[in-house]
C-alpha positions as CSV (number, residue, x, y, z in Angstrom):
1,X,93.6,-61.1,215.6
2,X,93.6,-60.6,212.2
3,X,92.9,-56.3,211.6
4,X,91.8,-54.5,208.0
5,X,93.7,-51.5,208.3
6,X,90.3,-49.6,207.8
7,X,89.4,-47.7,210.7
8,X,85.6,-47.6,210.0
9,X,85.8,-51.9,210.2
10,X,88.0,-51.9,213.4
11,X,85.3,-48.8,214.7
12,X,82.5,-51.5,213.8
13,X,84.6,-54.3,215.6
14,X,84.6,-52.8,218.8
15,X,80.9,-51.4,218.6
16,X,79.9,-55.0,218.0
17,X,81.9,-55.9,221.4
18,X,80.2,-52.8,223.3
19,X,76.7,-54.0,222.1
20,X,76.9,-57.5,223.1
21,X,79.2,-57.2,226.1
22,X,75.8,-55.9,227.4
23,X,74.5,-59.7,227.3
24,X,77.8,-60.2,230.0
25,X,78.8,-63.3,227.7
26,X,81.1,-61.6,224.8
27,X,84.7,-60.7,225.7
28,X,86.7,-60.0,222.8
29,X,87.1,-60.6,218.9
30,X,89.3,-63.5,217.8
31,X,89.1,-63.2,214.3
32,X,87.0,-61.7,211.1
33,X,86.5,-62.2,207.6
34,X,86.8,-60.2,204.5
35,X,84.3,-57.9,203.3
36,X,81.8,-59.2,201.1
37,X,79.9,-57.0,198.8
38,X,77.2,-57.3,197.0
39,X,73.9,-55.6,195.5
40,X,72.3,-54.9,198.5
41,X,75.1,-55.4,201.9
42,X,78.6,-55.3,202.6
43,X,78.9,-58.6,205.0
44,X,81.8,-59.7,207.3
45,X,82.2,-62.6,209.8
46,X,83.4,-62.5,213.3
47,X,84.9,-64.8,215.8
48,X,84.4,-63.5,219.3
49,X,85.6,-65.2,222.5
50,X,82.8,-65.7,225.5
51,X,82.4,-67.1,228.3
52,X,80.8,-70.3,226.6
53,X,83.7,-70.3,223.7
54,X,84.1,-69.3,220.7
55,X,80.8,-67.4,219.4
56,X,80.4,-67.4,215.5
57,X,78.7,-63.9,214.4
58,X,77.9,-62.2,211.5
59,X,78.2,-58.8,210.4
60,X,75.1,-57.4,207.7
61,X,75.2,-53.5,206.3
62,X,72.4,-53.2,204.2
63,X,73.5,-50.7,201.5
64,X,72.1,-49.9,198.3
65,X,75.1,-50.2,196.1
66,X,74.1,-51.8,192.5
67,X,77.6,-52.1,191.1
68,X,78.6,-48.4,191.7
69,X,82.1,-48.3,193.0
70,X,81.5,-45.0,194.9
71,X,79.4,-46.9,197.4
72,X,81.1,-50.2,197.7
73,X,82.7,-48.7,201.6
74,X,80.9,-48.9,205.1
75,X,80.4,-45.7,205.6
76,X,78.3,-42.8,203.5
77,X,75.0,-44.4,204.2
78,X,72.3,-42.9,202.5
79,X,68.6,-42.4,204.2
80,X,67.6,-45.5,201.9
81,X,70.3,-47.6,203.3
82,X,69.1,-46.9,206.9
83,X,65.7,-47.7,206.7
84,X,66.7,-51.1,204.7
85,X,68.4,-51.6,207.9
86,X,65.9,-50.9,210.3
87,X,63.3,-52.5,208.3
88,X,65.0,-55.8,208.2
89,X,66.2,-56.0,211.9
90,X,62.6,-55.2,213.0
91,X,61.6,-58.0,210.8
92,X,63.5,-60.4,212.0
93,X,62.5,-59.4,215.7
94,X,59.0,-59.8,214.7
95,X,59.6,-62.8,213.3
96,X,61.8,-64.7,216.2
97,X,58.4,-63.8,218.1
98,X,55.8,-64.8,215.2
99,X,57.6,-67.6,213.0
100,X,57.1,-71.6,213.6
101,X,60.2,-73.1,213.3
102,X,58.5,-76.4,214.1
103,X,59.1,-77.7,210.4
104,X,62.8,-77.2,210.2
105,X,62.6,-73.6,208.6
106,X,64.3,-70.4,210.4
107,X,65.0,-67.2,210.2
108,X,68.4,-65.9,211.5
109,X,68.8,-64.7,214.9
110,X,69.8,-61.2,215.6
111,X,71.8,-60.2,218.4
112,X,72.0,-56.6,218.2
113,X,72.1,-53.6,215.7
114,X,75.1,-50.6,215.6
115,X,73.0,-47.8,214.5
116,X,76.1,-45.5,214.0
117,X,77.1,-48.2,211.1
118,X,74.0,-49.4,210.5
119,X,74.9,-52.9,211.0
120,X,72.8,-55.8,211.9
121,X,74.7,-58.5,214.3
122,X,73.5,-62.2,213.8
123,X,74.4,-65.3,214.1
124,X,76.8,-67.1,211.6
125,X,74.7,-69.7,209.4
126,X,76.9,-72.4,208.3
127,X,75.4,-74.1,205.4
128,X,75.0,-74.0,201.8
129,X,73.0,-71.3,199.2
130,X,69.4,-73.2,198.8
131,X,69.4,-71.9,195.2
132,X,72.7,-73.7,194.4
133,X,71.5,-77.2,195.9
134,X,68.5,-76.7,193.5
135,X,70.6,-76.2,190.6
136,X,72.1,-79.5,191.7
137,X,68.9,-81.1,191.6
138,X,67.0,-79.4,188.7
139,X,69.9,-80.2,185.9
140,X,68.7,-77.0,183.9
141,X,65.0,-78.0,184.3
142,X,65.3,-82.0,184.3
143,X,64.6,-82.7,188.0
144,X,66.7,-85.8,189.1
145,X,64.2,-88.4,190.2
146,X,65.4,-89.3,193.7
147,X,63.8,-91.2,196.7
148,X,64.5,-88.5,198.9
149,X,64.5,-84.7,197.4
150,X,65.5,-82.2,199.8
151,X,64.5,-79.7,197.6
152,X,61.1,-80.6,196.8
153,X,60.7,-81.5,200.6
154,X,62.5,-77.9,201.3
155,X,60.2,-76.3,198.7
156,X,57.2,-78.3,200.3
157,X,58.1,-77.5,204.4
158,X,58.7,-73.7,203.4
159,X,55.5,-72.9,201.9
160,X,53.8,-75.1,204.6
161,X,55.9,-72.7,207.4
162,X,54.6,-69.7,205.0
163,X,51.0,-70.5,205.5
164,X,51.3,-71.2,209.4
165,X,52.8,-67.7,209.4
166,X,50.2,-66.0,207.4
167,X,47.3,-67.8,209.0
168,X,48.4,-65.8,212.3
169,X,47.6,-62.7,211.0
170,X,44.7,-62.9,208.2
171,X,41.1,-60.6,207.7
172,X,39.4,-61.5,204.6
173,X,38.9,-59.5,201.8
174,X,37.7,-59.3,198.0
175,X,40.1,-58.7,195.5
176,X,39.7,-57.0,192.3
177,X,42.1,-57.7,189.2
178,X,41.3,-53.8,188.1
179,X,43.6,-52.9,191.2
180,X,46.8,-55.0,189.8
181,X,46.3,-54.5,185.9
182,X,46.4,-50.7,186.5
183,X,49.4,-50.7,187.6
184,X,50.6,-52.5,184.6
185,X,50.9,-49.4,182.6
186,X,54.1,-48.3,184.3
187,X,56.1,-50.9,183.1
188,X,54.7,-50.8,179.6
189,X,56.2,-47.6,179.5
190,X,59.8,-48.3,181.0
191,X,59.8,-51.7,178.6
192,X,59.0,-49.4,175.3
193,X,62.4,-47.1,176.5
194,X,64.2,-50.5,176.9
195,X,64.0,-51.7,173.4
196,X,61.4,-54.0,174.2
197,X,58.9,-53.9,170.8
198,X,56.0,-52.1,170.8
199,X,54.0,-54.6,168.3
200,X,54.8,-57.3,171.4
201,X,53.6,-54.6,174.6
202,X,50.6,-54.0,172.7
203,X,49.6,-57.7,172.0
204,X,50.5,-58.2,175.4
205,X,47.9,-55.3,176.6
206,X,45.2,-56.9,175.0
207,X,45.9,-60.3,176.5
208,X,46.1,-59.2,179.7
209,X,43.2,-56.5,179.6
210,X,40.6,-59.4,178.7
211,X,41.3,-60.2,182.6
212,X,39.7,-57.2,183.9
213,X,36.9,-56.9,186.5
214,X,37.9,-60.5,188.0
215,X,37.1,-60.6,191.5
216,X,38.2,-63.1,194.0
217,X,38.1,-64.2,198.1
218,X,41.5,-63.3,199.2
219,X,43.3,-62.8,203.1
220,X,45.2,-60.1,204.3
221,X,48.5,-61.4,206.0
222,X,51.8,-59.9,206.9
223,X,54.0,-59.8,203.8
224,X,57.6,-60.2,203.1
225,X,58.9,-57.4,201.0
226,X,62.3,-60.0,200.8
227,X,60.7,-63.7,200.3
228,X,63.4,-64.8,198.0
229,X,64.9,-68.2,197.2
230,X,68.5,-66.6,197.1
231,X,67.8,-65.4,200.4
232,X,67.5,-69.4,201.6
233,X,70.2,-72.1,203.0
234,X,70.0,-75.2,203.7
235,X,72.0,-77.4,206.7
236,X,73.8,-80.7,206.7
237,X,70.3,-81.5,208.2
238,X,68.3,-80.3,205.6
239,X,66.6,-77.1,207.5
240,X,66.2,-73.8,205.6
241,X,67.6,-70.9,207.2
242,X,66.6,-67.7,205.9
243,X,68.8,-64.2,206.3
244,X,66.4,-61.6,205.0
245,X,62.6,-61.2,205.2
246,X,63.0,-57.7,204.2
247,X,60.1,-55.3,205.5
248,X,56.9,-57.0,206.7
249,X,53.8,-55.1,205.5
250,X,50.2,-56.2,205.3
251,X,48.7,-57.5,201.7
252,X,47.1,-60.2,200.0
253,X,48.1,-63.6,201.0
254,X,48.7,-64.6,196.8
255,X,51.5,-61.5,197.2
256,X,54.5,-63.6,199.0
257,X,53.5,-66.7,196.9
258,X,53.6,-64.9,193.5
259,X,57.1,-63.2,194.7
260,X,59.2,-66.4,195.8
261,X,57.5,-68.6,192.5
262,X,58.7,-65.8,190.7
263,X,62.3,-66.1,192.2
264,X,62.3,-69.7,191.8
265,X,61.6,-69.3,187.9
266,X,64.9,-67.2,187.4
267,X,67.0,-69.7,189.5
268,X,69.3,-69.8,186.5
269,X,69.8,-66.0,186.2
270,X,73.5,-64.7,185.9
271,X,74.2,-68.1,183.5
272,X,74.7,-69.3,180.1
273,X,71.2,-71.1,180.9
274,X,69.3,-67.7,180.1
275,X,70.6,-67.4,176.4
276,X,68.9,-70.7,176.0
277,X,65.9,-69.6,178.5
278,X,66.0,-72.3,180.5
279,X,63.8,-72.4,183.9
280,X,63.7,-74.8,186.4
281,X,61.1,-77.9,186.3
282,X,57.4,-76.9,187.7
283,X,57.7,-79.9,190.1
284,X,59.7,-78.0,192.8
285,X,57.5,-75.0,192.8
286,X,54.4,-77.4,193.0
287,X,55.7,-78.6,195.8
288,X,55.7,-75.3,197.1
289,X,52.1,-74.6,196.3
290,X,51.2,-78.0,197.5
291,X,52.7,-77.2,200.9
292,X,51.2,-73.6,201.3
293,X,47.8,-74.7,199.6
294,X,47.4,-78.5,200.4
295,X,46.7,-80.9,197.6
296,X,44.0,-79.4,195.4
297,X,43.6,-76.2,197.7
298,X,43.1,-72.9,196.4
299,X,45.2,-71.4,193.6
300,X,43.1,-68.6,191.5
301,X,43.4,-66.8,188.7
302,X,44.5,-63.7,190.8
303,X,47.8,-65.5,191.9
304,X,48.5,-65.8,188.0
305,X,48.0,-61.9,187.8
306,X,50.1,-61.2,190.8
307,X,52.8,-63.5,189.6
308,X,52.7,-61.3,185.8
309,X,52.9,-58.4,188.2
310,X,56.4,-60.1,189.5
311,X,57.8,-60.8,186.2
312,X,57.5,-57.3,185.4
313,X,59.5,-56.0,188.4
314,X,62.0,-58.6,187.6
315,X,62.4,-57.8,184.3
316,X,62.5,-53.5,185.0
317,X,65.4,-54.9,187.6
318,X,66.8,-56.4,185.1
319,X,67.5,-53.7,182.8
320,X,68.2,-51.3,185.7
321,X,70.9,-53.4,187.0
322,X,72.4,-53.9,183.5
323,X,72.6,-50.0,183.1
324,X,74.6,-49.7,186.2
325,X,76.8,-51.7,184.9
326,X,80.1,-50.3,183.9
327,X,80.0,-52.3,180.6
328,X,80.5,-50.8,176.8
329,X,77.1,-49.8,175.3
330,X,77.5,-52.1,172.4
331,X,77.5,-55.1,175.2
332,X,74.5,-53.8,177.4
333,X,72.7,-53.6,173.8
334,X,73.6,-57.0,172.9
335,X,72.4,-58.6,176.7
336,X,69.2,-56.5,176.6
337,X,68.5,-58.1,172.9
338,X,70.3,-61.5,172.8
339,X,69.5,-62.1,176.9
340,X,67.1,-59.9,178.7
341,X,64.1,-59.5,176.9
342,X,64.3,-62.8,175.3
343,X,64.1,-64.8,178.6
344,X,61.6,-62.4,180.6
345,X,59.1,-62.5,177.4
346,X,59.6,-66.7,177.5
347,X,58.0,-66.4,181.6
348,X,55.5,-64.3,180.2
349,X,53.9,-66.4,177.8
350,X,54.7,-69.4,180.1
351,X,52.1,-67.6,182.9
352,X,50.0,-66.3,180.2
353,X,48.9,-69.8,178.9
354,X,48.3,-70.6,182.6
355,X,45.6,-68.3,182.6
356,X,44.0,-69.2,179.5
């Protein structure tokens, strides 16, 4: 067995065995992979010998890192880190009972949770990031025409599966635009501090204020705080596998739709395509919406307002992430000016045109 000489990693491997031995099918650790560190987790794969052969598992330690090197270790957990893991673990367990996988959309299966290290044990998924397949078929916004397009099919069946899940916990409610628009003030204040021009922001405030006092029928459902195209994998059979739903809360059904749509619109984030303000073809987003609402189904102006709210959230997060980077100030200034702000202004302009 190849072991990292990090005490905590070895300790986790032993605790994984203890956690799984209770199920009487796991015996010994055969191998494990290197630590994979990203903004919100530390992960590694583990192969464990069991009574039925080798079991391929994945260990995820949810942790808020955001480019802070002092946090790139599997201990020193904060209260926020622990809450992140508990919410994710409880959500995945809830979905194992309430999510319909019949259309080929699955959430990862949990096997255990190691409280000492905030570590979630799941089955390992052998598949490709869905957003990478998405980029290949999208070709920088020029959707390829194929007799079978796995991305469009995947988006549609994810939309349908999400609707099936929402329908299990539905309650009717009235949604008023004022409750949403009033929350935009905090974004205007933040963005002004990030060198987004006051003239532009005042114009934006004026445009959005036209949609005060709108009211529509909506539904209260179970929402995913972590619904994101970057959390989805696609296997060789074109089935989708989702690794992190985030915390499940109660909210409007349009909230999940808006959240997912915006994560698709920033498909090229982190690439040079953003300099040219390139967004994906709308055809894929439309496949998701058809899957969710049906052809010609309900899509209210309130959905546009919620999408605007999500654009604000991502815009703010882009600035926070950039600020946490250990880069010279002049580099950050250039990226704000040439990369972050122009792109999100483009997204905002596109969405406001849909409200007209």
